[in-house]
N, C-alpha and C positions, 0 to 999 in steps of 0.2 A: 636364270629362272624367270618365267613369264609372270606378268601381273595376273592376279586372281580376283581382285575386287571389281565388280561391275554393277551397273544399274539394272534393276529388275524391270522386265516389261510391264507396261501399265496393267495388263490383264492379270498378271500375277500379284502385283502390288495391290490392286483393288480387291482381289480375293483375300489377301492377308488382312487388309483393312476391314473387310466385311466380317471377319471373325470377331472384331470388337464391337462393331456397330449393329450387325445383323446376326443375332444368335438363334432366332426362331421366328415363326410366322408373326408372333405378336410384335416383334421388333419392327417388322416391315409395316404393320398396321400403324404403329406409333409414329414412325417417321412420315408416312404418307398423310396421316390425319393432321399432324402438326404442320406440314406444308400447306394443307388446305386451310387451316386456321390462319396462317400467315398471309394467305392470299386474300383475306378479307371476306371469306364466304360466310353466309348466314344459314346455309343448309349443306350438310355433308351426308352422303349415303355410302355405306360400306357393304359390299357383297363378298361373302366368304364361301368357298367350297372346300369340303374335306379338311376343315380346320386350317385352311391356308396352304395346304400342300399343293392343291391343284390350282386355286385361283384366289387372289386378293385384288379386289377392285375398289377404288375410292373415287367418288364423283363429287365435285364441288361446284358452286356457282360463283367462284371468286374472280379475281382479275384476269386470269389466263396469262398466256405467254406468247411472245412473238416467235416466229420461226427460228430466229437466231438464238433467242434465250432458251427455247425448248432444247436445242442441241447442246448449248453450253451448260445447261443444268446437270447433265450427266458427266461432266468433266470433274475430276478430283479437285476439291477446294475451290469450286466455283460457287459463288453465293451473291445474292443481292442484299444481304442483311448488314454486312459490315464492309468497311474499306480500309480501316487502319486499326492499330492495336488499341488505341484509345476507345474505339467503339465497343470493345469487349466489356467496358465498365458502364455502358449505357444501353444494354440490350433489353428490348421489350418484346422481341419476337421469340418464337419457340425454337427455331433453328438458326444456325449461324456458321456451322463448321464447313458446309459444302461437301460432306462426305457421304450422306445417306444414299442419294440416288445413284452415285457412282458405285457404291458398294452393292446395292440391290441389283443393278444392271450386270454386275460381274458374276452373279450366282443364280440368275433367273432369266426367263424370257419376258421382256418388258415391252408393253405398247402404251403410247401416250397420245391422247387427243386433247388439244388445247386451243382456245380462241379468246382473243381480247374483244371487248365491246366494239372498239373502233375498227376492227378488221372485218372484211367481208367473208373471208374463209379462214379456217383454222389450219393447224398443222398436225399431221400424223407422223409419229416416229416409232420405229420398231428396232429394238436393240436386243441382241442375244449374246450373253456372256461377253459383254463389253463391245462387241462388234456391231456397228450400225448396219442393219439390213435394209431399211427403207426410211426415207424422209420425203414427204410429199404433202401438198395441200389437201384439205379434206373439208367437207361440210359437217359442221357440228355446232352445238350450242355454246353459249358463253361459259367460260370456266374451264375446268380440266377434268379429264377422266384418265386414270392410269391403271393399267392391268399388270399384275405380276403373276406369271404363270410358271408352274413347275419349279418351285423354289428348291434350291440346292441340287438341281438336276446334274450339275457338273461337279458337285462335291458330295459324292455318295456317303462318305463317312459322316458328314454333318446331318444328312437326311436320316441316316440310320439311327442316330441318337435322339431323334425327336420322340416325345412321349406319345401317349395315346391321343386319339382325336379329342376326347372329352377334356383331357388335361390341357392340350394346346388351345382348345377353344376357350377354356376358362381363363387362360392367360390373355387371350385376345380381348375377352370381355373386360378383364381388369384394366387393360390399356384404354379401352373406350371409356370406362368409368373415370379414369384419371384425367381425361381431356374433357369429358362431358360435364363433370361437376363444376369446375371453375368457369365454364362458359355456358350458363343456362340460357342466354339469349340466342344461342345457335341451335338449330334443330338437327338432331342426329337420327339416322336410321341404320340399324344393323341387321343384315339378313344372312342367315347361314343355311346353305343347302335349300334355298327357296323358302325357308321358314323365317318369319320375322322374329328376331330376338328382342330388339329394342325399337320403339318408335317414339322418340322423345321430341315433342314440340317445344318451341321456345317458351320460356316462362321464367319464374324466379327459382332461387336455389332450393327451397323446400319442395317445390313441385318436381324439380329435377331429381332430388334424392328419392322422392316417392316413386318416380318412374323407374329408377335404377334398382332400388332395394325393396320396393313394395310399399303399399299405402300405410301399413302399420308403423313404419319407421317414424312418422310424424308424431306419434304418441310417445315415442321413446326419447325424443331429443328436446333440448332446451337451447334457446339462443345465447350466443356469446358475442360480446362486442367490446372492443377497447380501442380508443384512438389516442395516440400520443405522437410526439414529434419524432420518435424513433421508428415506430411501426404502427400500422393499423391492422387489427385482428378482428375479423368477423367470421361467423360460422355457427356451428351447433356442436353440442356435446351431449352424451347420453346420460339419462337418469340412472343412478346406481342399480335400481331394481331390474333394469333391462340389460345389465352387463352379461357378457358371454364368457364361456370357459376358454375360448380360443380367440386369437387376434384375427382380424380380417377386414374390419370396417374402420380403420384408422387412417386418416388422410391429412397431410399437410400440403398446402399450396403456397408458393411464394411468387407473387406477380403472375398468377395463373399457371404456374409451372409446378407439377407434382414433385415432391421432395421427400426423401427419407432422412430422418434425423433422430437417432435413438436418444440423444440427450434431451431434445424437446419432448419426446414421448415420456421421458421420466418426469418432466415438469408437469405434464398433464396427470400422470399417475399419482404424483405426490399430492396434487390437489384433491384426489379421491381418498387420501389416507384416512383409514378407519371407517370408510364408507363401503369398501369392497373387500371380499375375501382375497387372499393373496393370489389365487389362481383365476381371477375374473378380470375381464378387460372391457371398458366402456367403448362404445362407438364414438368417434368424433370426426368432424370435418371443419378444418380451419383454413380460411383464405386470408393470407397475409399480403399486405401491400407495403413495400419498402423501397427506398431510393436505390435504383440499380447500381449506383456507384459504391454502395456500402456492402455489396455482396459479390461473390465470384462464382459463376456457374460453369466456368471452363475448367472443371475438375476431372470429369469422367466423360467418355464419349456418350454415355446414355443420359447425361445431364440430370441425374436424379440426386446428385450430391452437390450441396451448396455450402460455401464458406461465408460466414458472416463477420463483419467488422467488429461487432459487439454482441456476440451470442449470449453472453452472461446477462445483459440487460433484457434481451428478448426472452430468455428463459424466465426471468422474474416477472415480466409483464404477462407472459402466457399463463404462468402459474396463478398469478393474481386474477386474471380475467376468468379463468375456469372456476376458481374459488368463489368469486363474486357471483357468477351465474348460478352455481350450486346453492349459494346462500339465498339468493333472490327467490329461487323456486323451492325453498324448503327441502333441499336434498341433504342438508347437513343435520345431524342429530340435534334435537332441541328438547328443552324441559317443558312439559305441559303442566302449568300450575293449576289448571282447572280440574285435573284428574285426582282421584284418591291416591294417597301415598306420596303426594308431592312434598316438597321441603317444608318443614314446619319452622316458622320464625317465632321465637318466644317474645312475648310482650314485655317491655321494660316495666319495672315497678313504678308506682306513682311517687311523685316527689314527697319526701318525708317518711315514706313507708320503710320500716326496718327490713334489712336483708337477712334472711334466714340461712343458716349453714346447710349445705346440701346433705341429704340423708343417704348414707352409704350402707348397703346391705350386702350380705354374702350368702350365696346359695351352696350349701355343702354337697348337694346332689348334682351340681353342674358337671357335665362331661364334655370336653371339647370335641369329641367324636360323635356326639349324639346330634342328629339332624332334625329329629321330629319336633321335640320341644313340647312341653305341656303348658296349658294356660297358667299364667301366674308365675312361671319359672323365672327366677331372677338371673341377672348377669353376674359374671365373676368380678371380684374386686380385689385389689392388693391390700394386704394388711402387714403391719410391722412385725407381728409375732404369729407363729403357727397356732392354729386352733384345731379343734376336733375335726372340723370340715377339711382343713388343709391336710391333716393326716389321712383322712379317708381318700382325698384326691390323690395323695401320693401313692396309696395302695393301688389306685386305678393305673397309674403309670407303671408300677411294678408288675401289675398284671399284664399290661401291654407289652413290656419288655419280655416277660416270660413267654407270652404268645409268640413273639418274634423269634425267640430262641427255638421254640418248638417248630416254627415254620422253617427255620434254617435247616433243622435236622431232616425235615421232610423234603427239602429242596433237591436233595440228591437222589430221591426215590420217586420219580415221576409216575411210575406204574402203580403206586399204591394210592388208594382213595384217601383224600385229606380227612383228618379226624376232627378238625375244628378250624377256627379262623384266627388270624393274627390280631384282630382287634377285640376289645371287650365285648361281652355278650350284649351290652346295651348299644353297641354300634350298629352299623348297617347290616341287615341280615345277610348271612353268607349263603351262596347258592349251592355249595357242595361241589362245584365244578372246578376243574383245574385251570380254566382259561378266564381271564377277565379283560375288560376293555380299558384302554388308556387314551384319554383326550378324544374319544369318539373317532379315533383314527387308526390305532394299533391294537392288535390282540397280543396279550402277554401271557406266556405259560412257562412253567419251570421244565427244564430238561436236565439230563444227567450232567451235562457239561456246564450248565449255567442257566441263563434266562434267554428265551427266544422272543423276539418281536416280529410280528407279522403285519404287514400293511394290508388292511382289510379290503381295500378297493383293488389293489393289484392281485391279491389272492383270488378274488372272484373273477378277475379278468382271465387268469390262467384256467380256472375251473370251467368257466363258460366257453372259452375258446376250445378246450379239448372236448367238451360236450358237443359243440356245434361241428367241429371237425370230424368227430367220430360219426355223427349222424349223416354228414355229407358223404363220407366214404361208403356208408351203407345205404345211401338213398332212402333214409327213413325220417326225414325232417317233416313233421306234421305241422299244419297250419291251424292256428286257433282263430276261428272266425269271430269277428266283433259284432255284437248285437246291433249297434248303431254305428255304421261306417262314418269315419271322420274325413272331412275335406281339409286341405291345407294348401297354402300358397307359398311359393319359393321365389327368390330372385332368379334372374336369368342364368347366372353362373351355376347356382345349385341345381337348377332345372336340367341343364346340360349334364351335370355330374350324375344326377339321379337316373337320367335316361341311360347313361353308360353302364351303370352297375345294376340296373333294374333286373336283367335276366338272372344275375347272381343272387339278388335279394329274393326273387321268386323261388329259386331252388332252395333257399333257406327257410321258406315258409311264409314270406310276406305276400300279401295280395294287394298290390298297388296298381292303379290304372290312372291314365291321364283324364282330367276332368275339365279341360279348357286350357287356355294359355297360362302357363306357369302355375297351374292348379292341378292337384292330384287328389284321389280318394283312396283311402286305405281301408280294406275290409277284413284283413287277417294279418296276424303276426305269428312268429315262430312259437309253437307250443312249449318249447324248452325254456322260454323266458318267463320270468315272474310277471304278473299283471302290472302294467304300467301304462302311461299315456302313449298311445301309438304315435301321435304327431310329435310329441317331445322326443320319443325314442328315435324317430327317423331324422329329426333335426340334429340330435346329438351324433347319430351315426354319420351323417354327412360331414359334420365338423371334424369328427375323429378321422374320417377317411381322408379329408383334405390335408390333415396333419400327420398322417401315417407315412413314414419314409417309404418311397417306392423302390422296390427291389426287382430288377428285371428278371431275376430267376424265379420270383414268386408269381403264382397265378393271381389274377384279379380276385378270384373267389376267396383265396386265402387272405388277401389284404382286406377284403370286405368282412371276413370272419373276425379278423383282429379288431377292426373298427367296431363291429357289432358287439363284441365282448366288452370293449372299453366303454361303449355307450350304455350297455345294460348293467354293468357292475354296480353294486351298491356304493354310494358315495361316502364322503367323510361327513362328520357332524351328525351322525345318526346313532342313536342308542340301540345296541343289539342285545337281544335276549340271550341268556346263557345257552339255550338249545341251538340258536343260530350260530353262535360263536363256535361251539363244538362241531357243528355241521360243516362250517367253513374249514376248520382245521382238518377234520377227517377227509373231506373231499380234496383239499389241497395236496395232502400227502398220498392220495390215490392217483394223482396226476403223474404223467411220465416225466415232466420237468417242473417240479414244484418250486424250484429256487428262483425262477425268472418268469416275467410276463411274456406274452407272445412276441413283444417287440424288444425283449432283452433287458428289461429293468428288473432289479432285484425285488423279490416279494417278501423276503425275510432276512433277518440277521440274528446272530447269537452273541450275547455278551457272556463271556466265560466267567466262571466263579472266581478264577484267579484275578481277572480284571476288576471284578466287584470288590474282592478283598483288598486289592491294591488301592482302590479309591478310598477305602477306609483306613489305609495305612497299615494293613496287616502284612 
């Protein structure tokens, strides 16, 4: 039998390696920009066409390469960053594996122009699918320019699974943010289809954040600083009142390298304990400096995972630094002793003054369910023997129990109008409706089989989605014009996203136009929606759309409709009038799929009477 194990050709091996290192155009941008940073450049220009499908070009004014180095750079595991295994624990550069350029050259058409300061001429190198086409001298400026054309041209399956242009461009912008934030002294320019997305001059960290995320971010952040022998932490964290419903502006950097670390994220979130609702996330940007010997970045080809020698100590230091920053800027709850209703501290008696026994009174008319209270009404007190007031109070409890028994009998007859309420007449007035609200989050109503709980927000998501979808199918979406149009500013990533879905938003009744760089003006919103802040609605819509799972079988319009229904639905923590609660229930059960939201989450659940009886041991 012949031998069957053999070495793969370099072209095949490079294509396999590219599957780990180069997953999409954003991966190419990341690797090329990191190479530019390692070259010592102080200005980097990135040109993108068709979200990286057609062209990715990165130009820097760094050290450049010799003719020999230019050719060697495209060989697998060829690098200038390390020479021994010990160097892995003293890495200060962004790259060190020597895999990126070889992987890129295996799946694209690549051209490189590079020149060192001491050389009279530079080098031009053309590689197509690992094969060197041309290498010759060329006149060019100092530094390097590399062009990656027709990405995945020889791997059609990979190209087929790329997302929409807006999604791919958003990922490219995210990669630029990850290298631009920790390097504010380096100027970055990003151009997409001849339109400037970012033009970031050198400056400090706050100016860089304002250039990336908008000028308003400076008002939402507070500085964080902690210097210890273990680690140095500097950066910014968000004020609680500016927290958002979705994640997106949370960044960790270790020795200027972007890092994902869920455990450190928990350290930050725990510092905000009791300052944020459970579904809100603050923005934060932390730049950490640590001894390279105490970390391991050789964990994953993308180098976004880092192992720490003592991550528990860093967790505690990070948590303490955020808490201290929040405390310094009065972001934690405090007691205002100057306001009415503050804590009363009784004055001690004068020396020699006799102490009087406390006077205890009992109010026989006290009802624990009565919320209004009348002036002069006393508080309850315990007595050793029952009195006439105690007997009267007992009758109230008997009346309460009697009302509960009557309510149980009605529980199995949801179609009948309730005859009374479960609490005494002196309690909260009963509305006469079958539905009531619980914790400003759920609607509760009796049904024949038990008790139904409805999530008020998810129910409205389903209702609004079916309304919007029905109007779209009949081309009857009316636009409600705004008396005074609103202008709003977005960051570059959201600008690209809004441009992609703008035609679908217009078909739904939005009237939005560009009003300058990263600025828009809204003059109309869908008439089917309740009156709300147009700018807030659009911002919520974009956040929801970014977090809506993308299904290739769905049209973009339907995904936008899902996001719009989620952004427009009534939130939690809002008191609903009885008429509104009844309206939500009626409309929900008029929907074609009342049990689930458009993205498949349950809207309601039923607790059976048998389960309730079982809870009480019956």
